[in-house]
C-alpha positions as CSV (number, residue, x, y, z in Angstrom):
1,M,-29.9,-51.0,-5.8
2,T,-32.2,-50.9,-2.8
3,A,-36.0,-50.8,-3.0
4,K,-37.8,-49.1,-0.1
5,Q,-41.5,-49.8,0.3
6,V,-43.8,-46.8,0.6
7,Q,-45.7,-47.1,3.9
8,L,-49.3,-45.9,4.4
9,H,-51.0,-45.8,7.7
10,P,-53.7,-46.9,7.4
11,D,-53.0,-48.8,4.2
12,P,-56.2,-49.4,2.1
13,L,-54.3,-51.7,-0.3
14,A,-53.1,-54.2,2.4
15,P,-56.3,-56.4,2.2
16,F,-55.5,-56.9,-1.5
17,H,-51.8,-57.9,-0.7
18,I,-50.6,-54.9,-2.8
19,S,-47.8,-52.5,-1.9
20,P,-48.7,-48.8,-2.5
21,G,-45.3,-48.4,-4.2
22,F,-41.5,-48.5,-4.0
23,E,-38.8,-45.9,-4.0
24,V,-35.7,-47.0,-6.0
25,N,-32.8,-44.7,-6.7
26,G,-34.8,-41.5,-6.4
27,L,-37.8,-42.8,-8.4
28,L,-41.2,-43.8,-7.0
29,F,-43.1,-46.6,-8.7
30,L,-46.7,-46.6,-7.5
31,S,-49.4,-49.2,-7.8
32,G,-52.7,-48.4,-9.4
33,H,-54.7,-46.1,-7.2
34,A,-58.5,-45.9,-7.2
35,A,-61.4,-44.4,-5.3
36,I,-60.7,-46.2,-2.1
37,S,-60.6,-44.3,1.2
38,E,-57.8,-44.6,3.8
39,S,-60.1,-47.0,5.7
40,G,-60.7,-49.1,2.6
41,E,-64.2,-47.9,1.7
42,L,-65.1,-47.6,-2.0
43,L,-66.0,-44.0,-2.8
44,G,-68.3,-42.5,-5.5
45,V,-70.0,-45.6,-6.7
46,G,-71.7,-44.6,-10.0
47,D,-70.2,-41.1,-10.0
48,F,-67.1,-40.6,-12.2
49,D,-66.3,-37.2,-10.9
50,V,-66.2,-38.3,-7.3
51,Q,-64.2,-41.3,-8.1
52,A,-61.7,-39.3,-10.2
53,R,-61.2,-36.8,-7.4
54,A,-60.8,-39.6,-4.8
55,T,-58.3,-41.4,-7.0
56,F,-56.1,-38.3,-7.5
57,E,-56.3,-37.7,-3.7
58,A,-55.2,-41.3,-3.0
59,L,-52.4,-40.9,-5.5
60,E,-51.3,-37.7,-3.9
61,R,-51.3,-39.3,-0.4
62,T,-49.0,-42.1,-1.5
63,L,-46.7,-39.7,-3.3
64,I,-46.3,-37.6,-0.2
65,A,-45.7,-40.8,1.9
66,G,-42.9,-41.7,-0.5
67,G,-41.2,-38.3,-0.3
68,S,-42.6,-36.8,-3.5
69,D,-45.7,-34.9,-4.7
70,L,-47.8,-34.5,-7.8
71,S,-45.4,-31.9,-9.3
72,K,-42.7,-34.6,-9.5
73,V,-44.8,-37.2,-11.4
74,I,-43.1,-38.0,-14.7
75,K,-45.4,-40.8,-16.0
76,V,-49.0,-41.8,-15.4
77,T,-51.1,-44.6,-16.8
78,I,-54.8,-43.9,-16.5
79,Y,-57.3,-46.8,-16.9
80,L,-60.9,-45.9,-17.7
81,T,-63.8,-48.2,-18.0
82,D,-65.4,-45.8,-20.5
83,M,-63.3,-43.6,-22.9
84,G,-66.3,-41.2,-22.9
85,Y,-64.6,-39.7,-19.8
86,F,-61.5,-38.8,-21.8
87,E,-62.3,-35.0,-21.9
88,R,-62.9,-35.0,-18.2
89,I,-59.5,-36.6,-17.7
90,V,-57.9,-33.9,-19.8
91,G,-59.4,-31.3,-17.6
92,L,-58.4,-33.1,-14.4
93,R,-54.8,-33.4,-15.6
94,S,-54.6,-29.6,-15.7
95,Q,-56.1,-29.3,-12.2
96,W,-53.9,-32.0,-10.5
97,F,-50.6,-31.7,-12.5
98,S,-48.6,-28.7,-13.5
99,E,-46.3,-28.0,-16.5
100,P,-44.3,-29.8,-17.6
101,Y,-47.2,-32.3,-17.6
102,P,-46.2,-36.0,-17.1
103,A,-46.0,-38.4,-19.9
104,D,-49.4,-40.2,-20.1
105,T,-51.1,-43.3,-21.4
106,I,-54.9,-43.5,-21.2
107,V,-56.4,-46.9,-21.8
108,E,-60.0,-48.1,-21.8
109,V,-60.4,-51.4,-20.0
110,R,-63.4,-53.6,-19.7
111,A,-63.2,-53.8,-15.9
112,L,-61.0,-52.9,-13.0
113,A,-60.3,-54.8,-9.8
114,L,-63.6,-54.0,-8.2
115,P,-66.7,-53.9,-10.5
116,E,-67.8,-50.4,-9.2
117,L,-64.5,-48.8,-10.1
118,M,-64.5,-46.5,-13.1
119,I,-60.9,-45.1,-13.0
120,E,-57.5,-46.2,-11.8
121,I,-54.2,-44.4,-12.0
122,E,-50.6,-45.6,-11.6
123,A,-47.6,-43.3,-11.6
124,I,-43.9,-42.9,-11.6
125,A,-42.4,-39.9,-9.9
126,T,-39.1,-38.5,-8.7
127,T,-38.2,-37.9,-5.1
128,T,-35.8,-35.0,-5.9
C-alpha cells in the first residue's frame, strides 16, 4: 500500500506542519480544512457564513489537487464551535454536495486550532 501526499501550491497548512491529505488506494483522506486562504490568511473573522464558504472552497481546492472533487466525498466530519449553526450547515450541504450525500458527523467543540475559527471540515473521498 502506497500513500501519496496531496500537494498544494501554495500550501496554507505548511506553517502548522500538517499535510493537506493523502491518497491511498483510490481514497483521499483529508485533514481538517478551515477558513484559511491559500496565502495562510484567516478569513471571515466573526462571520460564520464567510468562514463556512471559505472552508468549503479550501476543501474543494484540496480535493481537486488530490484528483477528486466534492461529488466524490463519501464521509465528512464537521466541527462547529456553536451548534446553533446546524441549520446553516444543513443548507450548505445541499449547496456544496450532491446526492447521494456523504456520510456525515457534526460535532460541537469548545475551540478549534485558532481561536477565531468557527468551523472545520475533514473529509474522505474517492478518486475514481
